C-alpha positions in Angstrom: 21.4 51.6 85.6 23.3 54.7 85.1 22.2 57.9 86.7 21.9 61.4 85.1 23.7 64.3 86.7 21.1 67.0 87.5 22.0 70.3 85.8 20.2 73.3 87.3 21.3 76.2 85.0 22.2 76.8 81.4 25.7 77.7 82.6 26.1 74.3 84.3 24.8 72.6 81.1 27.3 74.4 78.9 30.1 73.6 81.4 29.0 69.9 81.4 29.2 69.8 77.6 32.6 71.6 77.4 34.2 69.4 80.1 33.4 66.0 78.7 34.5 64.6 75.3 31.1 62.8 75.1 28.2 64.3 76.8 24.5 63.4 76.7 21.7 65.7 77.8 18.2 64.5 78.5 15.9 67.5 78.5 12.6 66.8 80.3 9.6 68.6 81.8 7.8 68.0 85.1 4.4 67.1 83.6 5.7 65.1 80.7 4.5 61.4 80.9 6.6 60.5 77.8 9.7 61.9 79.5 9.2 59.9 82.6 8.5 56.7 80.7 11.5 57.1 78.4 14.1 58.0 80.9 14.6 54.5 82.4 15.0 53.0 78.9 17.6 55.6 78.1 19.4 54.9 81.4 19.5 51.2 80.6 20.7 51.8 77.0 23.5 54.0 78.3 25.0 51.1 80.2 26.5 50.1 76.9 28.3 53.5 76.6 30.2 54.1 79.9 32.3 56.9 78.4 29.3 59.1 77.7 28.6 61.5 80.6 24.9 61.8 81.3 23.2 65.0 82.3 19.5 66.1 82.6 17.7 69.4 82.6 14.1 70.3 83.4 12.9 72.8 80.8 10.3 74.1 83.2 12.9 74.9 85.9 15.7 76.0 83.5 13.7 78.1 81.0 16.8 79.3 79.2 17.4 75.8 77.9 14.5 76.2 75.4 16.2 79.0 73.5 19.7 77.9 74.0 19.2 74.4 72.6 16.2 75.2 70.3 13.8 73.0 72.2 10.3 72.8 70.8 9.0 69.7 72.6 10.2 67.3 75.3 11.8 64.9 75.8 14.9 65.9 73.8 17.9 63.7 73.8 21.2 65.4 72.7 24.6 63.9 72.3 27.6 66.2 72.1 31.0 65.1 70.8 33.7 67.5 71.9 31.1 70.2 72.4 29.4 69.8 69.1 25.9 68.4 68.8 25.9 65.1 67.0 22.6 63.5 67.8 19.2 65.0 68.4 16.1 63.0 69.1 12.8 64.4 70.3 9.4 63.3 71.6 9.0 59.8 70.2 12.4 58.1 70.3 13.0 54.7 68.7 15.5 53.1 71.0 16.9 50.7 68.5 17.7 53.6 66.0 19.1 55.7 68.9 21.3 52.7 69.8 22.6 52.4 66.2 23.5 56.1 66.1 25.2 56.1 69.4 27.1 52.9 68.6 28.5 54.4 65.3 29.7 57.6 67.0 30.9 55.9 70.1 33.0 53.4 68.1 34.6 56.3 66.1 35.4 58.4 69.1 36.5 55.8 71.7 
């Protein structure tokens, strides 16, 4: 399973997005059971997309993430292509639909 890079500030998140052609942010919260249950599924899915760089932020620890990325609930899954948000999924994520969306973008970009 692929691991997420822990991002500890909004600056590190923005740098992460700008430095990678394909970047994926998993925004979570400490007390979120959905977040903890979904993360391993996302990590497993991302094995199919090795060129996508993975990062995670805890919205409770990095409070600026809420305003900066317009977060209203967690988890939030964001895919950025060349710094531009291309996919946004929140709270209840259907893994098969996420896979389809990722596949389309991944195959166009890679």
